[in-house]
C-alpha positions as CSV (number, residue, x, y, z in Angstrom):
1,M,-3.7,14.5,-84.6
2,K,-5.7,15.6,-81.6
3,T,-7.0,13.2,-78.8
4,K,-10.2,14.3,-76.9
5,V,-11.7,12.7,-74.0
6,L,-15.4,13.5,-74.4
7,L,-17.0,13.2,-70.7
8,T,-20.5,13.0,-72.3
9,L,-19.4,9.8,-74.1
10,V,-17.8,8.0,-71.3
11,L,-19.2,9.1,-67.8
12,P,-22.9,8.9,-68.1
13,L,-22.6,5.4,-69.3
14,F,-20.2,4.1,-66.9
15,F,-22.0,6.0,-64.0
16,N,-25.1,4.3,-65.2
17,P,-24.1,0.6,-65.5
18,G,-27.7,-0.4,-64.6
19,C,-29.3,1.7,-67.4
20,V,-32.2,-0.2,-69.1
21,S,-34.8,0.9,-71.3
22,R,-38.4,1.2,-70.1
23,E,-40.1,-1.7,-71.6
24,V,-43.5,-3.4,-72.0
25,G,-43.8,-7.1,-72.6
26,R,-46.0,-9.1,-75.0
27,T,-46.5,-12.7,-75.6
28,P,-44.8,-14.1,-78.7
29,G,-46.1,-13.4,-82.1
30,S,-47.7,-10.1,-80.8
31,Y,-46.5,-6.8,-82.1
32,I,-46.9,-3.5,-80.9
33,T,-46.0,0.2,-81.7
34,P,-46.2,3.0,-79.4
35,A,-48.0,6.2,-79.3
36,R,-46.3,9.9,-78.2
37,D,-46.8,10.7,-74.6
38,G,-49.1,13.8,-74.9
39,E,-46.9,15.9,-72.4
40,S,-43.3,15.1,-73.4
41,G,-43.8,14.3,-77.0
42,R,-41.8,11.1,-76.5
43,L,-42.8,7.4,-76.9
44,D,-45.3,6.2,-74.5
45,P,-44.1,2.8,-73.2
46,K,-47.4,2.0,-71.7
47,D,-49.3,2.0,-75.0
48,V,-50.0,-1.2,-76.7
49,A,-52.4,-0.2,-79.1
50,A,-51.0,-0.3,-82.5
51,Q,-49.6,-3.3,-84.4
52,M,-46.6,-4.2,-86.6
53,S,-47.2,-6.3,-89.6
54,W,-44.5,-8.7,-91.1
55,R,-44.8,-11.3,-93.8
56,K,-42.1,-13.6,-95.2
57,V,-40.8,-13.0,-98.5
58,G,-38.0,-15.5,-99.3
59,E,-34.9,-17.3,-97.9
60,V,-31.4,-18.0,-99.1
61,D,-28.3,-20.0,-97.9
62,Y,-25.2,-18.2,-96.2
63,D,-22.2,-18.9,-94.8
64,D,-23.0,-18.8,-91.1
65,F,-21.1,-15.5,-90.7
66,S,-21.5,-12.7,-93.2
67,I,-24.2,-10.3,-93.0
68,P,-25.9,-9.6,-96.4
69,L,-25.2,-6.1,-98.2
70,S,-28.0,-4.1,-99.6
71,S,-28.0,-1.4,-102.3
72,P,-28.7,2.2,-101.0
73,D,-32.2,2.0,-102.4
74,G,-33.0,-1.3,-101.0
75,R,-33.6,-3.0,-104.5
76,F,-30.7,-5.4,-104.4
77,L,-29.1,-7.8,-101.7
78,A,-25.8,-9.6,-101.8
79,V,-25.3,-12.9,-99.7
80,R,-22.2,-14.9,-99.1
81,A,-22.5,-18.6,-99.1
82,G,-20.4,-21.7,-98.8
83,A,-17.6,-22.0,-96.0
84,P,-17.1,-19.3,-93.6
85,P,-13.9,-17.0,-93.9
86,A,-11.3,-17.6,-91.1
87,W,-10.6,-15.1,-88.6
88,P,-7.0,-14.1,-90.0
89,A,-8.7,-13.2,-93.2
90,I,-11.5,-11.4,-91.6
91,L,-9.2,-9.2,-89.4
92,A,-6.6,-8.9,-92.3
93,R,-3.8,-10.1,-90.1
94,P,-0.3,-11.1,-91.5
95,D,-1.2,-14.8,-90.9
96,A,-4.1,-14.7,-93.3
97,S,-4.0,-17.3,-96.3
98,G,-6.1,-17.5,-99.6
99,L,-9.9,-17.9,-99.4
100,P,-12.0,-20.5,-100.7
101,V,-13.9,-20.1,-103.9
102,V,-17.6,-19.8,-102.8
103,P,-20.9,-18.6,-104.2
104,F,-22.3,-15.1,-103.9
105,E,-25.9,-14.7,-104.3
106,I,-27.4,-11.4,-105.8
107,L,-31.1,-11.0,-105.0
108,R,-33.8,-8.4,-106.1
109,L,-36.2,-7.4,-103.6
110,D,-39.5,-5.5,-104.1
111,A,-43.1,-5.7,-102.8
112,D,-43.7,-9.2,-104.0
113,G,-40.6,-10.9,-102.5
114,V,-37.0,-11.8,-103.0
115,E,-35.8,-13.1,-106.2
116,S,-32.4,-14.6,-107.1
117,I,-31.3,-13.0,-110.1
118,L,-27.3,-14.0,-110.3
119,T,-25.0,-16.4,-108.7
120,I,-21.3,-15.7,-109.1
121,R,-18.3,-17.5,-107.5
122,G,-15.0,-16.1,-106.1
123,P,-12.3,-16.5,-103.5
124,W,-13.5,-13.2,-101.6
125,L,-14.8,-11.8,-98.5
126,L,-18.1,-9.9,-98.5
127,G,-17.1,-6.3,-98.0
128,R,-18.6,-3.8,-95.7
129,D,-20.8,-1.7,-98.1
130,A,-22.4,-1.1,-101.5
131,D,-23.6,1.7,-103.7
132,E,-25.9,1.9,-106.7
133,T,-23.3,0.3,-108.9
134,G,-22.7,-2.8,-107.0
135,F,-21.4,-4.5,-103.7
136,L,-17.8,-4.4,-102.3
137,V,-15.8,-7.6,-102.1
138,E,-12.1,-8.2,-101.0
139,G,-9.7,-11.0,-102.0
140,Y,-6.0,-12.2,-101.6
141,R,-3.4,-12.3,-104.3
142,P,-0.9,-15.2,-104.2
143,N,1.9,-12.9,-103.0
144,G,-0.3,-11.9,-99.8
145,A,-1.6,-8.4,-101.3
146,R,-5.2,-8.0,-100.7
147,R,-7.4,-6.0,-103.1
148,I,-10.7,-4.4,-103.1
149,G,-13.4,-4.9,-105.9
150,R,-17.0,-4.1,-106.7
151,V,-19.4,-6.6,-108.0
152,S,-22.2,-5.1,-110.4
153,W,-25.6,-5.7,-109.3
154,E,-26.9,-6.1,-112.8
155,T,-23.9,-8.3,-114.4
156,G,-22.1,-9.7,-111.6
157,E,-18.8,-8.5,-113.2
158,V,-16.0,-7.4,-110.8
159,T,-14.2,-4.2,-111.1
160,W,-11.0,-4.1,-108.9
161,L,-11.1,-0.5,-107.4
162,I,-7.8,-0.9,-105.5
163,D,-5.3,-3.5,-106.8
164,D,-1.7,-3.3,-105.9
165,E,1.3,-4.6,-103.7
166,F,-0.3,-3.6,-100.4
167,V,-3.0,-5.3,-98.1
168,N,-6.1,-3.3,-98.5
169,A,-9.1,-4.0,-96.3
170,F,-12.4,-2.8,-94.6
171,A,-13.4,-0.7,-97.4
172,T,-16.5,1.7,-97.5
173,I,-17.8,3.9,-100.3
174,G,-19.7,7.2,-100.2
175,G,-22.4,8.3,-102.2
176,D,-20.0,10.5,-104.5
177,G,-17.7,7.6,-105.0
178,T,-15.2,8.4,-102.2
179,L,-13.7,5.2,-101.1
180,A,-12.1,4.9,-97.6
181,W,-10.2,1.8,-96.3
182,S,-7.4,0.4,-94.4
183,R,-4.0,-0.4,-95.9
184,R,-0.7,-1.8,-94.8
185,S,2.5,-3.4,-96.3
186,I,2.3,-7.0,-96.5
187,D,5.0,-7.6,-93.8
188,D,3.7,-4.8,-91.3
189,R,0.9,-5.1,-88.8
190,G,0.0,-1.3,-88.6
191,L,-2.9,-0.2,-90.7
192,D,-3.1,3.3,-92.2
193,L,-6.5,5.1,-93.1
194,K,-6.7,5.8,-96.9
195,V,-9.2,7.9,-98.7
196,R,-9.5,8.3,-102.5
197,R,-11.6,11.2,-103.7
198,P,-13.7,11.1,-106.9
199,D,-10.9,13.2,-108.7
200,G,-8.3,10.4,-107.8
201,S,-6.5,12.3,-105.2
202,T,-5.5,10.0,-102.2
203,W,-5.3,11.1,-98.7
204,T,-3.6,9.3,-95.6
205,V,-3.9,9.2,-92.0
206,E,-0.9,7.1,-91.0
207,S,-0.6,4.4,-88.3
208,R,1.2,5.4,-85.2
209,F,2.2,4.0,-81.8
210,D,1.5,0.5,-83.0
211,R,-2.0,1.4,-83.5
212,S,-4.1,0.5,-86.5
213,W,-7.0,2.2,-88.3
214,V,-10.1,-0.1,-89.3
215,D,-13.6,0.1,-90.5
216,P,-13.9,3.5,-91.8
217,V,-17.6,4.9,-92.1
218,I,-18.4,7.8,-94.3
219,A,-21.4,9.7,-93.3
220,P,-24.3,10.6,-95.6
221,D,-23.5,14.2,-95.7
222,G,-20.2,13.1,-97.4
223,R,-18.2,15.6,-95.5
224,T,-17.7,13.6,-92.1
225,I,-15.7,10.2,-91.6
226,F,-15.6,7.9,-88.8
227,A,-13.1,5.1,-88.1
228,L,-11.8,2.9,-85.3
229,R,-8.2,3.0,-84.1
230,K,-7.2,-0.3,-82.2
231,G,-4.1,-1.0,-80.2
232,D,-2.9,-3.5,-77.8
233,G,-6.2,-4.1,-76.0
234,T,-7.3,-0.7,-76.7
235,V,-9.8,0.9,-79.1
236,E,-10.7,4.8,-80.0
237,L,-13.4,6.2,-82.1
238,G,-11.9,8.6,-84.7
239,W,-13.5,11.2,-86.8
240,S,-12.7,14.1,-89.3
241,R,-14.2,15.8,-92.0
242,L,-13.4,15.3,-95.9
243,T,-13.6,19.0,-96.7
244,E,-10.2,19.1,-97.8
245,Q,-6.8,17.1,-97.4
246,T,-5.2,18.9,-94.5
247,R,-8.6,19.0,-92.6
248,F,-8.8,15.4,-92.9
249,E,-5.2,14.2,-92.2
250,E,-4.4,17.0,-89.4
251,G,-7.7,17.2,-87.8
252,M,-8.4,13.6,-86.8
253,Q,-9.8,13.4,-83.4
254,T,-10.0,10.4,-81.1
255,I,-12.3,9.3,-78.5
256,P,-11.3,6.5,-75.9
257,I,-13.6,3.7,-75.9
258,S,-12.0,0.8,-74.2
259,I,-8.8,-0.3,-72.7
260,R,-9.8,-4.1,-72.3
261,T,-10.7,-5.2,-75.7
262,N,-9.2,-7.5,-78.4
263,D,-9.3,-7.8,-82.3
264,R,-12.5,-9.9,-82.5
265,L,-14.5,-7.3,-80.1
266,V,-13.4,-4.4,-82.2
267,H,-14.5,-6.2,-85.2
268,S,-17.9,-6.8,-83.6
269,M,-18.4,-3.1,-82.9
270,L,-19.5,-2.3,-86.5
271,A,-20.0,-5.7,-88.0
272,P,-23.7,-5.8,-87.8
273,Q,-24.0,-2.1,-89.1
274,T,-23.1,-2.8,-92.7
275,G,-23.6,-0.1,-95.5
276,D,-25.7,2.8,-94.5
277,E,-26.7,1.5,-91.0
278,A,-23.4,2.5,-89.5
279,S,-24.0,6.1,-90.3
280,P,-27.8,6.3,-91.1
281,P,-29.6,9.0,-92.9
282,G,-32.4,11.2,-91.2
283,G,-30.2,13.0,-88.6
284,P,-27.0,14.8,-88.0
285,P,-23.5,13.1,-89.3
286,R,-23.4,10.0,-86.7
287,I,-22.2,6.6,-86.1
288,V,-23.8,3.6,-84.5
289,F,-21.7,1.0,-83.1
290,L,-21.7,-1.9,-80.4
291,H,-19.7,-0.6,-77.5
292,P,-17.4,-3.6,-76.3
293,D,-17.5,-2.9,-72.6
294,L,-21.2,-1.8,-72.2
295,G,-22.7,-4.5,-74.1
296,R,-25.1,-2.3,-75.9
297,M,-25.4,0.0,-79.3
298,I,-24.5,3.5,-79.0
299,E,-25.1,6.4,-81.3
300,W,-22.7,9.2,-81.4
301,S,-22.4,12.5,-83.5
302,P,-19.7,15.1,-83.3
303,D,-22.5,17.6,-83.9
304,R,-24.2,16.6,-80.5
305,D,-21.0,15.6,-78.6
306,L,-23.2,13.1,-76.7
307,A,-23.4,9.4,-76.6
308,R,-27.0,8.1,-76.7
309,P,-27.2,4.5,-75.6
310,F,-29.7,2.0,-76.6
311,S,-31.0,-0.8,-74.4
312,E,-28.7,-3.2,-72.7
313,G,-27.9,-6.3,-74.8
314,T,-28.9,-4.6,-78.2
315,M,-26.6,-6.0,-80.9
316,A,-27.9,-4.3,-84.1
317,V,-29.9,-1.2,-85.1
318,C,-31.8,0.3,-88.0
319,M,-32.6,3.9,-87.5
320,L,-35.9,5.1,-88.8
321,D,-35.3,8.8,-88.3
322,A,-33.3,11.1,-86.2
323,D,-34.3,9.5,-82.7
324,R,-36.1,6.3,-83.4
325,G,-34.9,2.9,-84.5
326,I,-35.5,-0.8,-84.6
327,A,-33.0,-2.6,-82.1
328,M,-32.3,-6.3,-81.9
329,S,-31.2,-8.1,-78.8
330,K,-31.1,-11.7,-77.7
331,N,-34.5,-10.9,-76.4
332,G,-36.3,-9.8,-79.4
333,L,-37.0,-6.8,-81.6
334,F,-37.7,-3.3,-79.8
335,L,-38.7,0.1,-81.2
336,T,-36.5,2.4,-79.3
337,E,-36.4,6.2,-78.9
338,L,-33.2,7.7,-77.8
339,T,-32.9,10.6,-75.3
340,E,-31.1,13.9,-75.9
341,V,-30.1,14.0,-72.2
342,A,-26.9,12.9,-71.1
343,G,-27.3,9.8,-69.1
344,G,-30.7,9.4,-70.2
345,V,-33.0,6.2,-70.5
346,P,-34.1,5.3,-74.0
347,A,-37.9,4.6,-74.3
348,S,-38.2,1.1,-75.7
349,I,-41.1,-1.2,-76.4
350,L,-41.0,-4.9,-77.4
351,L,-42.2,-5.5,-81.0
352,S,-41.5,-9.3,-81.1
353,S,-39.6,-11.9,-79.1
354,D,-38.1,-13.1,-82.4
355,V,-34.7,-12.3,-83.2
356,A,-33.6,-10.8,-86.7
357,I,-31.4,-8.0,-88.0
358,P,-33.4,-4.9,-89.0
359,R,-32.7,-3.1,-92.1
360,R,-34.5,-0.4,-94.3
361,S,-36.1,-1.9,-97.3
362,G,-36.8,1.1,-99.7
363,I,-40.5,-0.1,-100.1
364,D,-42.9,2.5,-99.1
365,A,-45.7,0.0,-98.0
366,D,-43.1,-2.2,-96.0
367,P,-40.3,-0.1,-95.3
368,I,-38.4,-2.6,-92.8
369,L,-36.6,-5.5,-93.9
370,F,-35.8,-8.3,-91.4
371,L,-32.9,-10.8,-91.9
372,R,-33.5,-13.8,-89.7
373,P,-30.6,-16.3,-89.5
374,K,-31.8,-19.9,-89.1
375,S,-29.8,-23.1,-89.6
376,G,-27.3,-21.8,-92.4
377,R,-30.2,-19.7,-94.1
378,Y,-31.4,-16.2,-94.0
379,E,-35.2,-15.8,-93.9
380,F,-36.4,-12.3,-95.2
381,F,-39.4,-10.7,-94.0
382,L,-40.9,-7.4,-94.9
383,A,-42.6,-5.1,-92.2
384,H,-44.4,-1.9,-91.6
385,L,-45.2,-0.2,-88.2
386,N,-48.8,1.0,-88.0
387,D,-50.0,4.4,-86.6
388,V,-46.5,5.7,-85.6
389,E,-46.5,9.3,-86.0
């Protein structure tokens, strides 16, 4: 395994601690989208001519913690309600106990709104990913083992994909059915990184030096995988290729991210980027995560070997193409364009002072879905940006 310190990832960010996006303010309830600057071709933060339209299409109860999962085509949503999970279970720690039986709501999304089609119940965590067949869940057995299942969008039936004597957690699933997850023995603390290919072969990058592999992400190309490796107060970003077993197991490279973090901060790095949002389509293989020290979202790709920061305080992102995305911060929603220059400042324009998690909806007329948490419920809004080319 190789450890690589990427100066382009670390130095531009730490030597520009005051880096903020260029913004233009608007009154609450007003929405803007920018035009391109004629000379540079980038977003012009002074343009306030266009509008963003959104409309509420439904709401549903949730557990005050879990972020809904959506199918790759955006037609279905899965929401966990009931009592929130405890941190030992969220983090797959050895002191985790059984989970309460709670409802899971399966919703259908279309241009007319959100419709509840199924409610199922189970003692599970809502997983991190979904495919066209269903969404992932994770639950404990009485002996402390933890298994990974997939719940059908259509029937609500659970198929257990990984069910053995180990603690299996943090699963993700690729478009070709490749499954990646973390695994440890019941009495151990270190988590290995596992991959099961469509042909049934299983590959492993082992835990070493008391460090654990968590939260794997498979890129849309199906050839690139990312994962976080956490230690005692440290976290690194790892990446490798899925082209063949030796390339994956022996070619894993790691990039130092922080030396002053903890388990909850590591969890928060990818918690808001569920499903395809962690490695969005429309660009090179990449990962979008919350940097625990810098307090902002970062996009990084091995093809660019460059970290591209979002605005300070961003907490969730939905990429619209290779360079632009909708970013959420405590100050509202922003349309942001990332720079291709090391240490460059992203161009960013305030769309709304409201706070909501952005997602792609899969609906042509309203390609953006906003999830706004409010008093134990998620409110759903469909939106589109006008005149953005």
